[in-house]
C-alpha positions as CSV (number, residue, x, y, z in Angstrom):
1,X,19.7,22.1,3.5
2,X,20.0,21.5,7.1
3,X,21.0,17.9,8.1
4,X,17.6,15.9,10.0
5,X,18.3,15.6,14.2
6,X,18.7,12.1,15.2
7,X,17.0,11.0,18.5
8,X,20.8,11.9,20.5
9,X,20.4,15.5,18.1
10,X,23.3,14.3,16.5
11,X,23.4,15.3,12.9
12,X,22.6,12.6,10.2
13,X,25.9,11.1,9.1
14,X,27.3,13.5,6.9
15,X,28.0,10.6,3.9
16,X,24.2,10.5,4.2
17,X,24.0,14.0,4.1
18,X,26.2,13.8,0.6
19,X,24.7,11.1,-1.1
20,X,20.7,12.7,-0.3
21,X,21.9,16.3,-1.3
22,X,21.1,15.5,-5.1
23,X,18.7,12.7,-5.2
24,X,17.0,12.0,-2.2
25,X,15.9,8.7,-2.7
26,X,17.1,5.3,-1.9
27,X,17.0,2.2,-4.3
28,X,15.6,-0.5,-3.4
29,X,17.0,-3.3,-5.6
30,X,15.2,-6.0,-5.0
31,X,17.7,-9.1,-6.9
32,X,20.0,-8.5,-9.6
33,X,17.6,-7.6,-12.4
34,X,17.7,-3.8,-11.7
35,X,21.0,-3.5,-10.6
36,X,22.2,-2.3,-14.3
37,X,19.5,0.1,-14.0
38,X,21.0,1.4,-10.2
39,X,24.2,1.4,-11.6
40,X,23.6,4.3,-14.4
41,X,20.5,6.0,-12.0
42,X,21.7,9.3,-10.2
43,X,20.9,7.6,-6.8
44,X,23.2,7.1,-4.7
45,X,21.8,4.9,-2.4
46,X,20.8,1.4,-2.3
47,X,19.2,-1.4,-0.2
48,X,20.0,-4.6,-1.9
49,X,17.5,-7.5,-0.8
50,X,16.8,-10.9,-2.1
51,X,20.2,-11.5,-3.1
52,X,21.5,-14.9,-2.4
53,X,24.9,-14.8,0.2
54,X,26.8,-16.1,-2.9
55,X,25.8,-13.1,-5.3
56,X,27.3,-10.5,-2.3
57,X,31.0,-10.6,-2.8
58,X,30.4,-9.6,-6.8
59,X,27.3,-7.1,-6.2
60,X,28.8,-5.0,-3.5
61,X,32.0,-4.2,-4.3
62,X,31.1,-3.5,-8.1
63,X,28.3,-1.2,-6.8
64,X,31.4,0.8,-3.8
65,X,33.5,1.3,-7.3
66,X,30.9,3.1,-8.7
67,X,30.6,5.4,-6.0
68,X,27.3,3.9,-4.6
69,X,26.5,4.2,-0.9
70,X,24.9,0.1,0.0
71,X,22.9,-1.1,2.2
72,X,22.5,-4.9,2.8
73,X,19.3,-6.4,4.0
74,X,20.2,-8.8,5.9
75,X,16.6,-10.2,6.9
76,X,15.9,-10.6,3.3
77,X,19.6,-12.3,1.9
78,X,19.1,-16.4,1.3
79,X,21.8,-18.4,3.0
80,X,23.0,-14.7,5.1
81,X,23.1,-15.7,8.8
82,X,21.6,-13.1,11.3
83,X,24.6,-13.0,13.4
84,X,27.5,-11.0,14.3
85,X,29.6,-13.1,11.7
86,X,27.4,-12.2,8.8
87,X,27.9,-8.3,9.9
88,X,31.0,-8.9,9.6
89,X,30.9,-10.7,6.4
90,X,29.2,-7.3,4.9
91,X,31.8,-5.0,6.0
92,X,34.3,-7.2,4.9
93,X,33.2,-6.9,1.5
94,X,32.4,-3.6,1.5
95,X,29.4,-2.8,2.1
96,X,28.7,0.4,3.8
97,X,25.7,-0.5,5.9
98,X,23.0,-2.8,7.0
99,X,19.3,-2.8,7.3
100,X,16.9,-5.3,9.8
101,X,13.8,-5.2,11.5
102,X,16.0,-7.1,14.3
103,X,17.2,-5.1,16.9
104,X,19.8,-7.7,18.2
105,X,21.2,-6.8,15.0
106,X,21.3,-3.1,14.8
107,X,23.3,-3.1,18.2
108,X,25.9,-5.3,16.8
109,X,26.4,-3.1,13.4
110,X,27.5,0.5,15.0
111,X,30.8,-0.9,17.1
112,X,31.8,-2.7,13.4
113,X,32.0,0.8,11.9
114,X,28.5,-0.2,9.4
115,X,25.4,2.3,9.1
116,X,22.9,0.7,10.6
117,X,18.9,1.1,9.2
118,X,16.2,-0.6,11.5
119,X,13.4,-1.1,9.3
120,X,9.8,-0.8,11.5
121,X,6.4,-1.4,10.3
122,X,4.1,0.6,11.7
123,X,0.0,-0.9,11.9
124,X,-1.1,0.7,14.8
125,X,-0.2,2.6,18.4
126,X,0.6,-0.2,20.3
127,X,3.1,-1.3,17.3
128,X,4.5,2.5,17.2
129,X,5.2,2.3,20.8
130,X,7.1,-0.7,20.7
131,X,8.7,0.3,17.6
132,X,10.1,4.0,19.2
133,X,11.1,1.8,22.3
134,X,13.5,-0.4,19.7
135,X,14.9,2.9,17.8
136,X,15.6,4.2,21.6
137,X,17.5,1.3,22.4
138,X,19.1,0.5,19.1
139,X,20.0,4.1,18.3
140,X,20.2,3.4,14.5
141,X,21.5,6.1,11.7
142,X,18.3,5.5,9.8
143,X,14.9,4.4,10.7
144,X,13.0,2.8,7.3
145,X,9.4,3.7,8.5
146,X,7.2,1.3,6.4
147,X,4.8,2.3,4.7
148,X,5.1,5.7,4.1
149,X,1.4,6.9,4.0
150,X,1.6,6.2,8.1
151,X,4.0,9.2,8.2
152,X,1.1,11.7,7.7
153,X,-0.8,10.1,10.3
154,X,2.1,10.3,12.8
155,X,2.4,13.1,15.6
156,X,5.3,15.0,15.4
157,X,6.7,14.0,18.5
158,X,6.5,10.3,17.3
159,X,8.1,11.3,13.9
160,X,10.9,12.8,15.7
161,X,11.3,9.6,18.1
162,X,12.2,7.7,14.6
163,X,14.2,10.2,13.0
164,X,16.3,10.2,10.6
165,X,14.0,8.3,8.6
166,X,13.6,7.2,5.4
167,X,9.7,6.8,4.0
168,X,9.1,3.6,2.3
169,X,6.2,1.2,1.0
170,X,3.7,3.0,-1.5
171,X,6.4,5.7,-2.5
172,X,5.0,5.5,-6.5
173,X,5.3,8.9,-7.7
174,X,7.6,12.2,-7.3
175,X,4.7,13.6,-5.4
176,X,5.0,10.9,-2.8
177,X,9.1,11.5,-2.2
178,X,8.3,15.5,-1.8
179,X,5.6,14.2,0.7
180,X,8.0,12.4,2.6
181,X,10.6,14.7,2.9
182,X,8.1,17.5,3.5
183,X,6.9,15.8,6.3
184,X,10.3,15.6,7.8
185,X,12.3,12.5,6.5
186,X,15.4,12.3,4.7
187,X,14.5,10.8,1.8
188,X,12.3,7.8,0.3
189,X,12.9,4.9,-0.7
190,X,11.2,2.4,-3.6
191,X,11.8,-0.2,-6.2
192,X,10.5,1.6,-9.3
193,X,13.4,2.6,-11.0
194,X,12.0,6.0,-12.7
195,X,12.1,7.7,-9.5
196,X,16.0,6.5,-8.8
197,X,16.3,9.5,-11.7
198,X,14.1,12.0,-9.6
199,X,16.5,14.8,-8.8
200,X,15.8,17.7,-5.5
201,X,14.9,20.2,-7.8
202,X,12.7,18.2,-9.7
203,X,10.5,17.9,-7.0
204,X,7.1,18.7,-7.1
205,X,5.4,21.3,-4.3
206,X,3.1,19.8,-1.7
207,X,-0.2,21.1,-1.3
208,X,-0.3,22.8,2.5
209,X,-3.3,20.6,3.5
210,X,-1.4,17.7,3.0
211,X,0.9,18.3,5.8
212,X,-1.6,18.6,8.5
213,X,-1.2,16.1,11.0
214,X,-4.4,14.6,12.4
215,X,-5.4,15.7,16.2
216,X,-3.6,13.6,19.2
217,X,-6.5,10.7,20.0
218,X,-8.0,11.3,23.1
219,X,-7.2,8.8,25.3
C-alpha cells in the first residue's frame, strides 16, 4: 500500500509504514493492566497513557525488546513534566515517540529524534481551523484525530491538512477501523484489545455510501 502523504508531501515515516503493514491499529494502553495483552497481540504500535513516571522506565524498554513501537502520552503520565527534559527522559529510556495536544512539545520532539503525534479534538469548524494551523506549525509525524466519526464529516482538504492521521475515539469494531482507513487515515487507535489482533486482510468491506463526504457549508 502506498504510504499516506504528509503535509509537506513526504511519506509516512518508514518505521510507521512497516508497523502498520499487517495490523493498521494503534493500541491505546491505559495503565498497566492491558500491557500483557498488548505484548502478545500482533499490533506493533502503542500509546502509553496513565502510567506514572516511575513505571515508564520498566515498561518502555520491555515493550521495545518485544519489537513494539512505543509512543508516550506526555499529557496523561502522572509526574511527568511538560518540558524538553521530559522528552529527553522519554527518549533515553527507549521510547520511539510522544503524543501531546501541546504544540510546544511537538515542536521540541523532532529535534530530539522522537516521532511526534499531535492529538486534536475536532468539535466545530472554528476548532478545526485552529487545529490545522497548529499542525502546520508543528509538522508532527502523525495527527491523532478525535473523535474518529468526525473524519467522515471533514472535507478532503481538511483531512489532507491533518495527515498522516490516526483516527481515535469511538473506534469499537472492525468496521470502524476499515472506514477510518478508507477515509484516508494511516491507522485507527483503540483501547479495545480485541482490535489489537485485527489484521489488514481481515478488514470488512466499506459501503460506498459511507465514503460520501458532506457538501461544503455555505458561508
